[in-house]
C-alpha positions in Angstrom: 83.7 110.5 79.0 83.8 112.9 81.4 87.0 114.0 83.3 86.8 115.4 86.7 89.8 117.4 88.5 90.1 118.0 92.0 91.5 121.2 92.9 94.4 121.2 95.4 92.4 123.9 97.7 89.1 122.3 97.6 87.8 121.6 101.3 86.5 118.1 102.0 83.3 116.7 100.7 81.1 114.3 101.9 80.7 111.7 99.2 78.4 109.2 101.6 76.4 109.1 104.5 75.4 105.8 106.2 72.3 106.2 107.3 71.7 108.8 104.9 70.2 112.4 105.5 66.5 112.2 107.5 67.7 108.0 108.3 66.9 106.8 112.0 69.5 105.3 114.4 68.8 103.9 118.1 71.4 103.9 120.9 74.6 102.2 120.1 74.4 102.3 116.3 76.6 104.3 113.9 76.7 106.7 111.2 79.7 107.0 108.5 80.3 109.5 107.2 82.9 109.4 104.0 84.4 112.4 102.6 86.7 112.6 99.5 89.9 113.0 100.8 92.1 112.3 103.9 90.8 114.1 107.2 92.8 115.0 110.3 91.7 112.3 112.7 93.6 114.4 115.8 91.3 117.1 115.5 88.0 115.4 115.2 86.6 116.4 118.8 87.2 119.9 118.2 85.3 120.0 114.3 82.9 117.5 115.4 79.5 118.4 117.6 75.7 116.7 118.2 73.1 119.2 118.2 69.5 117.7 119.6 66.8 119.5 118.5 65.3 121.5 121.5 68.3 121.0 123.1 71.6 122.0 121.6 75.1 120.9 121.6 75.2 117.6 123.1 78.3 116.7 125.6 81.1 114.6 124.3 80.3 112.2 126.6 77.1 111.8 125.0 78.7 109.8 121.8 82.3 108.3 120.4 84.1 109.5 117.5 86.2 107.0 115.3 88.4 109.1 112.3 89.7 106.8 110.1 91.8 107.2 106.6 91.4 104.8 103.9 92.2 104.5 100.6 88.7 105.8 99.7 89.5 109.1 101.7 88.1 109.9 105.2 85.7 108.8 107.3 84.2 109.4 110.9 82.2 106.8 112.8 79.8 108.2 115.3 78.1 106.2 117.9 75.3 107.6 120.0 75.9 105.7 123.2 73.6 107.7 125.5 70.3 105.7 125.3 68.0 108.7 126.9 68.4 110.7 123.9 65.5 110.8 121.4 64.6 113.3 118.5 66.3 115.1 115.9 70.3 114.9 115.9 72.3 116.9 113.5 76.0 116.7 113.2 77.9 119.7 112.4 81.2 119.1 110.9 83.7 122.6 110.8 
């Protein structure tokens, strides 16, 4: 049996992302990012941005963000609402 101890000074780690890396979504669909620990849901606007390949950082009016803390840890749901967006999106969480 292996026992893992999470140090108190560790940063939040992404434990699951739906769809996974390289997945495709359409406007109106949601990307969910699950973390191993609770997150500050009040600071999401400053800690998250979407970047479109060849365009750069998208305005926050192009997507919706909802942060929730659960017993499993924090999660962020990002929904792209701009139907005109196409290409490769990078979700950057700092």
